[in-house]
N, C-alpha and C positions, 0 to 999 in steps of 0.2 A: 395226689391230694384228692380227697372225696369231693363230690360235687354239691352235696347237701349238708346243711348244718346238722341234721339228724345223724350224720355219719361221723361227726367230729367227736372224738373222745375228750373228756376234760383233762386238763393238764394237772389238776390237783391244786396245790397251794400257790395262789397268785399273790400272797401277802408279802410282797417284797418291798421293803421301804426304800431301797435305792436301786431301782432297775438300771441296768447298763446294757449296751449292745451285746455284751458277752453273755449275760444271763437271760436275756429276753426269750431266746428260743426254748429255754427250759421252763419258762413261766407262762408264756402267752400262746393261746391256740392260734393255729395258722390263719384263720380269717382276720384276726386283729394284729398279727405280727408286723405287717408293713406299717400300719398306722402307729403302733406303739414305738416302733423303731424310728419313724420320722419324728415323733414327738420327743423322744430321748435325744435325738440329734439336734433338736431345737432347744434343748435344755428345759423341756417341759416334763414335769414329773407325773407319771401315771402311777396310781396306787392300786388299781384293781381293773381287771377286764375279764370278760367271759363271753364266749361265742361257741357253744358246743351243744351236743344232743340234749343236755339237761335244760337248755334254754328254750327248746321247742315248746310252744304254747305260752311262752312268756316273752322275755326280751334278751337280746344281746346287750352288753353294757360295757362302757368305758368310763372310768373315773379319773379325773385330772385334779391334782392338788391345787386348790385355788390360792392357798397361802403363799405360794412361791411364784405366782404369775405376775408379770408386769401389768400395769393398768391397761395398756393397749391389748394385751392378750386376754385379760379378764373381760374387756369389752367385746372382743371377738367371740369368746366363749358364750357370752350372753346373746350376742347377735345370732350365733349358730343354734340357739335353742337349748344350750346346756342348762340343766336345772341346778340351781345353787342349793346345796345341801349343807347344813351346819351341824356340827356335833357328830355323835356316833363314833364308830371305830376309826374312821378315816379323817375326822376333823372337818375342815371346810373344803369341800370339793365341788367341782362341776360334774354333773352326771349326764352322760350322753347315752341314749338307748335307741334300740330299733326292735320292733315286734318281730318275733321269729315263729314261723309256722312250719308245718311238716314239709312244705315244698320250698322253703327258703334256701337259696343257694349260697354257697361259700362266696361266689363272685359278687352277688348283690350285697351281702353283709360287709365284705371287705371293701367294696366300692364306697359304701355309705361312710364307714369310719375313715377310710383313706382321704375322702373329701374333707372331712372334719379336720384331720391332722394337717392337711395341706393349707388350710386357711390360716393357721397360726403363724406368727412371726418368731424369729429367733428370740429367745428369752434370756435374761441374765441368769447365770448359774448361781443360785443362792442356797442350794440345799446339799452341799457336799457333806459326806459322812466323814468327818475328821475329828481327831482328838489329840490332846497332848497328855503327858503323863499325869500332871496335876488334875486335869479335867477328868481323866479316867478314874483316878482314885476317888475324887469327889462324887462321881456318878455312882460308884459302888459303895460309897460310905466308908472307904478304907482310910486309915491314918497314913500320913506320909512315911511312917516307918512301922514295922511290925516287930514287936518284942525287941526293940532296940536295934534291929537290923534295918538298913535302908533297902528299898525295893531296887532290883536290878533293872533299870530302865532299858539298857541296851539289850538285855536278854528278852524282855517283854516285846520290844520292837522287833527283834529277830524272829520271834514266834509269829507275830502278825505278818511279817514280810513273807514268811514261809507259806502263809495262807493267802497270799496275793495282795497284801496291803502295800502301800507306797509311803516311804518316809521322806519328807522334805526337810533336809538338814538345816536349811536357812531359817525356816519358821519354827522348827521343832514339832510340826504336826505330822501325825500319821493319818493317811487317807485310806479309805476302804480299798481303793485300787488306784492305779495310775490314771485311768480315764477320768476319775473325779478330780484328781489334782490338776490335770491339764485343762479340764472344762472350767474349773474355778479360776484358772489363770488366763482364761479367754481363748483357749485352744480348741 
């Protein structure tokens, strides 16, 4: 791993609405990976992060979704100096930043954000990406049947499952992945 932020290449698109431990390494630059992983393990949704050479002369940043934080964790975010930002692309978030210069090291940036992540408590998991057939049809504005034929729910679920989704037969919900199902169930 490079020693300086100026040597870290950007990961590209960090616009992941449901980050999981599985996809974080593809989304998050190395200096923020441990912090983002710790937050995901605590059921705290991160919506954006950046700590790479493009941040030199500006700031490394971590955005946490405020809408899904417990009141205790919202208080912790404020106490830690998280700037509350309303509206915009991410909605209601807490923004944590650190100035980054040409001599900023990966270790110092990682340490700053790791300390922030460590301060939070385990949060209730309230942001599972799940849907059922009727919800999915309503979201896309489709009728319950198309030209007199009914939709093949089992076939649609099978396609989602092939892409890594998890189907909970008891509730009838399809989750984006098994990790989200287990977290929502308290696992």
